[in-house]
Structure formats: structure tokens, C-alpha cells
C-alpha positions as CSV (number, residue, x, y, z in Angstrom):
1,V,67.2,98.0,80.0
2,E,69.0,98.1,76.6
3,L,68.0,95.7,73.9
4,T,70.6,95.1,71.2
5,W,69.8,93.1,68.1
6,F,72.9,93.8,66.1
7,D,75.1,90.7,66.0
8,R,76.8,88.2,63.8
9,T,78.1,90.7,61.2
10,M,80.2,87.9,59.5
11,E,77.2,85.5,59.5
12,P,74.1,87.6,59.0
13,A,71.9,84.5,58.2
14,K,72.4,83.4,61.8
15,S,71.5,86.7,63.4
16,Q,68.8,87.0,66.0
17,L,66.7,89.1,63.6
18,V,66.6,86.3,61.1
19,K,65.8,83.8,63.8
20,L,62.9,86.0,64.8
21,L,61.6,86.2,61.2
22,N,61.6,82.5,60.8
23,Q,59.9,81.9,64.1
24,K,57.2,84.4,63.2
25,A,56.7,82.6,59.8
26,R,56.4,79.2,61.5
27,V,53.3,80.4,63.3
28,S,51.5,80.2,59.9
29,D,53.5,77.3,58.5
30,P,55.5,75.0,60.9
31,S,57.3,73.5,58.0
32,I,59.2,76.7,57.1
33,V,62.9,76.4,57.8
34,D,64.4,79.7,56.4
35,V,62.2,82.3,54.8
36,V,64.9,84.2,52.9
37,T,66.7,81.0,51.6
38,T,63.4,79.5,50.4
39,Y,61.5,82.5,48.9
40,F,64.2,85.0,47.9
41,P,67.0,84.9,45.3
42,P,70.3,84.1,47.1
43,K,72.0,87.2,45.8
44,M,71.3,90.7,44.5
45,D,73.5,92.9,42.3
46,Q,77.2,92.5,42.4
47,G,76.8,89.1,44.1
48,R,75.7,90.7,47.3
49,P,74.0,88.2,49.6
50,T,70.3,89.0,49.8
51,I,70.0,88.6,53.6
52,Q,72.9,91.0,54.1
53,M,71.3,93.5,51.7
54,L,68.0,93.3,53.6
55,L,69.6,93.8,57.0
56,D,71.6,96.7,55.7
57,N,68.3,98.5,54.9
58,T,67.3,98.5,58.6
59,R,68.5,99.9,61.9
60,H,68.8,96.3,63.2
61,T,65.5,96.3,65.1
62,P,62.7,93.8,64.9
63,R,60.3,96.6,63.9
64,D,62.4,97.6,60.9
65,F,63.3,94.1,59.7
66,L,59.9,92.6,59.9
67,R,58.4,95.7,58.2
68,I,60.6,95.1,55.1
69,F,58.8,91.8,54.4
70,R,55.4,93.4,54.8
71,H,56.3,96.0,52.2
72,I,57.7,93.4,49.8
73,K,54.6,91.2,50.2
74,K,52.4,94.1,48.9
75,F,54.0,93.8,45.4
76,D,53.7,90.1,44.9
77,D,50.6,88.2,43.9
78,S,51.5,84.6,43.2
79,T,50.0,81.7,45.2
80,R,52.4,78.8,44.6
81,G,55.3,79.8,46.9
82,E,57.9,80.4,44.2
83,R,60.9,82.6,44.7
84,L,60.2,86.3,44.7
85,S,61.0,88.4,41.6
86,Y,63.7,91.0,41.8
87,Q,61.2,93.6,40.7
88,A,58.9,92.8,43.7
89,I,61.8,93.1,46.1
90,R,62.9,96.4,44.6
91,Q,59.3,97.8,44.7
92,G,59.0,96.6,48.3
93,L,62.2,98.3,49.3
94,R,61.1,101.6,47.8
95,S,57.8,101.4,49.7
96,Y,59.7,100.5,52.9
97,S,62.0,103.5,52.3
98,R,58.9,105.8,52.3
99,W,57.9,104.3,55.6
100,F,61.5,104.8,56.9
101,T,61.1,108.6,56.2
102,S,57.9,108.6,58.3
103,E,59.9,106.9,61.1
104,V,62.6,109.5,60.8
105,R,60.0,112.3,61.1
106,N,58.7,110.6,64.3
107,E,62.2,110.5,65.7
108,L,62.8,114.2,65.1
109,S,59.4,115.2,66.4
110,G,59.8,117.1,69.7
111,Y,63.4,117.9,69.0
112,A,62.7,120.5,66.3
113,P,59.7,122.4,64.8
114,E,57.8,120.7,61.9
115,E,59.2,123.2,59.4
116,E,62.8,122.4,60.4
117,I,62.1,118.6,60.1
118,N,60.7,119.2,56.6
119,E,63.7,121.4,55.7
120,V,66.4,118.9,56.8
121,I,64.7,116.0,54.9
122,N,64.3,118.1,51.8
123,L,67.8,119.4,52.1
124,L,69.2,115.9,52.2
125,R,67.0,115.1,49.2
126,R,68.1,118.1,47.2
127,Q,71.8,117.7,47.8
128,G,71.6,114.3,46.2
129,K,74.5,112.4,47.8
130,A,74.4,109.3,49.9
131,N,77.8,110.0,51.4
132,F,78.9,113.6,52.1
133,Y,80.8,115.8,54.6
134,M,79.1,118.4,56.7
135,A,81.3,121.0,55.1
136,D,79.9,120.0,51.7
137,L,76.3,120.1,53.0
138,E,76.9,123.6,54.4
139,E,78.4,124.7,51.1
140,F,75.3,123.3,49.3
141,Q,73.1,125.2,51.8
142,R,74.8,128.5,50.9
143,R,74.1,127.9,47.2
144,D,70.6,126.7,48.0
145,D,69.8,129.8,50.2
146,S,69.0,127.5,53.1
147,T,69.5,129.1,56.6
148,L,68.8,125.9,58.6
149,D,71.1,125.0,61.4
150,A,71.6,121.4,60.2
151,L,74.1,120.2,62.8
152,P,71.8,119.6,65.7
153,L,69.4,117.7,63.4
154,M,72.2,115.7,61.9
155,N,73.3,114.7,65.4
156,R,69.7,113.5,66.2
157,L,69.6,111.6,62.9
158,F,72.8,109.8,63.9
159,E,71.3,109.0,67.3
160,C,68.2,107.4,65.7
161,G,70.2,105.4,63.2
162,A,69.1,107.3,60.1
163,V,72.7,108.3,59.3
164,G,76.1,106.8,60.1
165,M,79.7,108.0,59.9
166,I,82.4,106.6,57.5
167,E,85.6,106.1,59.5
168,R,88.4,106.2,56.9
169,D,91.0,105.3,59.5
170,K,89.3,102.0,60.2
171,T,88.6,99.2,57.7
172,Y,86.8,95.9,57.4
173,Q,88.6,92.7,56.5
174,N,87.9,93.4,52.7
175,G,89.7,96.8,53.0
176,S,86.6,99.0,52.8
177,P,86.3,101.8,55.3
178,R,84.2,101.0,58.5
179,V,80.8,102.7,58.8
180,S,79.7,103.5,62.3
181,F,76.0,103.5,63.2
182,K,74.5,104.0,66.6
183,F,72.9,100.5,66.6
184,R,76.4,99.0,65.9
185,N,78.2,101.1,68.5
186,P,75.9,102.4,71.2
187,T,78.7,104.6,72.7
188,A,79.4,106.4,69.4
189,T,78.8,110.1,69.1
190,F,78.3,112.2,66.0
191,N,81.5,113.7,64.6
192,A,80.8,116.6,62.3
193,A,84.3,116.2,60.7
194,A,83.6,112.6,59.6
195,Q,82.0,111.7,56.3
196,V,78.2,111.1,56.8
197,S,76.5,108.1,55.2
198,L,72.7,107.8,54.8
199,N,71.2,104.6,56.1
200,H,70.6,102.3,53.0
201,G,66.9,101.9,53.9
202,W,66.4,105.7,53.6
203,R,68.2,106.3,50.3
204,R,65.5,105.3,47.9
205,D,63.0,107.8,49.2
206,L,65.6,110.5,49.2
207,S,66.5,109.6,45.6
208,T,70.2,109.3,46.4
209,P,72.6,106.8,44.9
210,Y,72.3,103.2,46.2
211,E,75.7,101.9,45.1
212,N,74.2,99.3,42.7
213,F,72.9,97.1,45.6
214,D,69.3,96.8,44.4
215,G,69.7,95.6,40.8
216,A,69.5,92.2,39.1
217,P,72.0,89.4,40.0
218,P,75.2,88.9,38.1
219,R,75.1,86.7,35.0
220,T,76.7,83.8,36.8
221,H,73.4,82.9,38.4
222,T,71.5,79.9,37.2
223,P,68.3,80.4,35.2
224,R,66.0,79.5,38.1
225,D,67.3,82.5,40.0
226,K,66.6,85.0,37.2
227,P,63.6,87.3,37.4
228,T,60.4,86.4,35.6
229,R,57.6,88.6,34.3
230,R,55.1,87.0,36.7
231,R,54.6,88.9,40.0
232,R,55.0,86.8,43.1
233,T,54.0,86.8,46.7
234,I,55.2,85.3,50.0
235,R,52.6,82.6,50.6
236,V,52.6,78.8,51.1
237,A,49.6,76.7,50.2
238,G,47.4,79.7,49.8
239,Q,48.1,81.2,53.2
240,E,47.7,84.9,52.9
241,Q,49.1,86.2,56.2
242,L,52.5,84.5,56.4
243,F,54.2,87.7,57.4
244,E,51.3,89.5,59.0
245,I,52.8,91.3,62.0
């Protein structure tokens, strides 16, 4: 049995994962209609829709998606149900990224010795790029005196959704190159000649560039969408376990 949660790429707010999130929240408060629309700013940096940004940080599984909200909740302490601050969201995503690394370690466990798992993660952290070719990684290894055979581990990272491939010969409607992840295309196989792209949810813990997707909103936003100095939480009428999973 294969369960696929990836759907509605053009309408992320209507995806099955978002429906699951709202259904879970209604267990605590039946009046909730849409968690992200009600409690999150509508857009992040560069006008990127918040729901799309949150989904892009996952491997499109319920475990990943619901975990994001648990991590964001830890950095918010208001009790009035206001919109979350951008700072709380960014801190939550950094915390989630550390959890993502632990998930990657679990995925690699049994496929490689612990020292090789540590080495490939540290190698990706040291090389410092979110998008790179295997040839560039191998060249960095030579300069870094690393003797790790990274290709089998990179193949496994692709299989578990930690990395994807940028397909320069295919484009989205906006003209940007298509990125292939295993959860988007279950039949895809790792191509060592393609450009590798780290999953967005992993980039913060690896300290690699995030392409300006986690900053403040553009100035065209109304004042009510701007961040405040007060830290906030995801609660309604004092309920403390809205997103307890």
C-alpha cells in the first residue's frame, strides 16, 4: 500500500495536508475554519504565500507537516489568538530543521555506519551550498581531504526526500526549472549528473542559503500583518494544546 499526500501544487491551501491540519485543530476548537489563514501572516518574504512556504519545508507527509506547527508553537506565548509573529515562525522553522536532521539520520541508519552518516551531513554543512552538482561536491571533498564515497549516501538521501534534483530541461509555468523530489515523483531515481537541491526544511540546520524565503513580508503589506515585538502562540481562548499531536 502506497500513501501519497502530495497534491494540488497550484492550490496548496486545498491540499490534503492542510485539510488534515484543520481537522486536527477542530478537535480542540470546532469553530476553527483555517489555521494558517487565521493565525499566520498571509505571506512571507518576496510575497511568497505562507502555506506554500510551510509545505515546501516538508516531505509532504502528515508527520512532517504537523511537526512544523508543534515547533512554531514553542516560540510563541500569547494567549489572545493573534497572528503569529514572523520571528516566532522563523525560530520554529529553525527548530524544525534540527528535527529534520534527526529524521535524516534515522533514514540513513542501517544503510551506512554512524561515522559515514556523520561525515555526509557534516560534508553538506561544510560545502555551504543549497544547490550543487555532484562534481562540485567531489571537488570540495578533495580540497577538504574527505575520502567518503558520497554517491550511495546521496542516492539514499534522495530516496528519503532530503534532497531533490533540479531538472533544467523542464520548467514550471513561471519559467523556473522544475525540482524533482521522490514524494512528488515516486518513480524518479537519483541522477548524479543533475544539480542537487537540499530540501528547504533541512537548509537552516545545515546553514545553507535559503533563497530569501524566511524573512519579513514586502512593504506592500498592511500594518496589521507586520511583526510586533510581542511573542505569540497558537491558542484560542486559553486552550494550550491546539496542535498537540
